[in-house]
C-alpha positions, 0 to 999 in steps of 0.5 A: 875654291875655299879660302881659309882664315888663320883661325880656321887653319889653326883649327884644322891643325888642332883637329888633325893632331887631337882627333886624327892622331897625327903629331904636330912634328909630323905635320911640320915635317910634311910642310917643310918637305913639301915646301922644299920640293916645290922650291927645288922645282922652281929654283933648281937652277940655283943649285947648290946655293948657297941658300939662307933660311931666315927663321923665327922662334915659332912654327913658321921657323920650325918649317924653315928648320925642316926646309934647311935640313931637306935642302942639305940632304939634296946637296945644297949649301945652307945657312940658317939664321935664327932671330932669337936665342936657342932656348927661346925656340919651343914646341915642335920647332925646337925638336926640328931645330935640335935635329938640324943642329945635330947634323952640324948644319950652319946655324947662327942665333941672332937675338938682337940687332947687333948680332943680326948685323954681324950675321948679315955681313957674313951672308953676302954670297947667297943666291936664295932666301927662305923667309920663315920668320912669321906665319899666319898667326901674326897680328902685331906690327913687325918691329925691332931686329925682325923689321931690320931683317925684313928690310935687309931681305927686301934689298938683296935682289935675290929670289925670296921664298916665303913659308906659308905667308910673307912675313909681316902680312896679316893672313886674315885681311892682307894688311901690312903689319909695319913692314913685310917681306916681298916674296917671289914664291909663297908656299902655303899649307892646305889652302890659300888664306885671305891675306894671300889674295887681297891687297895689299898682301897680294902684292907681296906673295908672288906666285902662290902654291899650296902644299899638302901636309897631311890634313885629312880631306874630310876635315877640310870638307867640314870647314864652312869657309867664309871666303871663296876664290873665284877663278875660271873653274869656280866661275865656270860652275856658276854659269847659268845653263843655255838649254837648246830649246830655250827662247827669249823668254827663257833667259829673262827680261831686264829693265834698266833705268839709267841716263840723263843729259850728257850721260846717255852712254852710261845708260847704253852700256848698261843695257848692252852689258845685259845683252852680253850677259845673255838676257833674253830681252832688255828694256832701257827706261830713260828721261824722255829728253834723251830717248831719241838719242838712245834709240840711235845708240842702242840696237838690241835693247828696247827703249822707254821714254819716262817723265822728266823735270829739266832733263832728269827723271821725276817722281812722276816716273815711279808708277810707269816704271812699277807698271812696266816692271810687272812682267820683268825679272830684274831691274838695273838702276842708277848709271848716269841718272844724275843727282837731281833731288826728284831723281834721288827720291825716285831711286829711293822709292824704287829701292823700297817698293819694287818687288824685283831683284835690283842691282844699284850703281853710281847715282843710284848709290848716291841717292842712298847715301844718308838714307840707308834706312830705305834698305831696311824697309825694302821689298824682300827681293835681292838688292845688289849694291856695286860701289867703288871705295869712294862711293862705299865711303859716302854710302857708309858715312866713313872715310875711304881709309876705313873702307880699305883698312880691312875690305873683307871685314867691312864688306861682310859687315855691311852686307850682313847688317843691311841684308844686301849683296855688296860688290866692293869694287877695286883690285880683287873685287869682293862680293859679300852676301848677307849670309857672310859669304865673301867671294874674292875675284881673281880676274881683271887688270889696270886697263879697266880703270876707265869710264864706263867699265862699271856701267857694263858690270851693272848690266852684266849683273842685271842680266844674270839676275834676269836669268834667275841666278841667286844674287851673290852668285850672279854678282860674283860671276859677272865680276869674274867675266867682266875682268876675264874679258879685260884680261883677254883684251890686255893680252892683245892690246896692253892695259892702256887705252882700253874702252868699255865698248871694247870690253862689251865686244869681248864678252861673248868670246870670254864666256865661250873660252870660260866654258872650254876645259882648256881655259887656263886659270887666272893668275895668280896660279894656286895649285 
């Protein structure tokens, strides 16, 4: 599903007003009426209120004025608290404020901390709060009496309905701008925005619903989004076909290079993850010293003993790997390899010289830290990198805080700069493509915070690459299916104590459920 930036939403509004001829005041009326309908659907049991609308001076406040009027029409008791002077409200919002005032509605103006304190003291009998302070255009930190109002809202223990986006959340990256309202229901317009879906903003949104405000579908179709939300429907469309006449050769052969003493499990789970992705054949290459162990640990994958030095793969393994790769369709590289100097040199040579699509994880990523020039000189086949924030920080030579500050922008810039597909792991894992696309994943839960989960994901991505999928699509699908299997496990077992091998066993059923039209959308629900 398309996800919009704040700028793209503003452009849709502008084109609707200027090109289509639908006045901004009508769009605001549609927004407020649609939002009110959804509010009543969710919180109708709180009728007749009272409800409190906290409004700012801009368009978000204007939507709030319409909602206050619509609630009054439905018989609700409503107070509207405007955090500015009457004369400071402009544009279409001013029109709707004046209509509200002519209805003798309860409207209080609180342009400073003192008047706000007095007004809030009179609002202790509320049953519902509507947050219409700031919209998606906010870019500066919330301060002054606005911050005071947000802090008060968050301590009331009442249902909070946010208009468009919780006040204080940056719509383009999910950052908290000083402080932010915690909503139970967020009613956004036309399409979800990036800040609704990535953390920390996603933690403030609650249930997310979209409201049709009258923007022509043709205009939305013309928007070239930079972000996509990967839910069950999107992931289902990405699944590679399984033709009835298919055979092992139809579904590709993945080569996995992984493992070292003490880390044979990482190699095994990567290879088994590729099997669960539906790859026709999997060959697992490992240091000769752990070959016999992996012969026992894996059943479906074939194994290949490779030259080693003191248990770790040596540079002498390069030619055997390149030779065996000639009839394969993709290579998964890195889990459990260790950080011996020769092994790291081997990884860099493979990244540079191997003509297959590669997925690189764990110690494969560590080998590239400080050597990103290898990516610039690499063979033209796709390179998929799968770092968690700590690995990403080492790879890019920055702090973890710099990575997490604006994950979407960071992932996109890195993918574009180095011509790779970047899977930036974490809550709402991002998949960034070299052409600027970013996929935001909807599946997964805290039960996945255990060893081996990343190895399974590497195998899944490699398995889909071996089946001929485009690299960004393969990664986005693998990330969703990985999390979807974990969500199925969490529903039965909870989120503590889940093991990567549990997830491996769950993957076929998760994929089968995904193919079913009855599969429910992953949370949060976006209508």
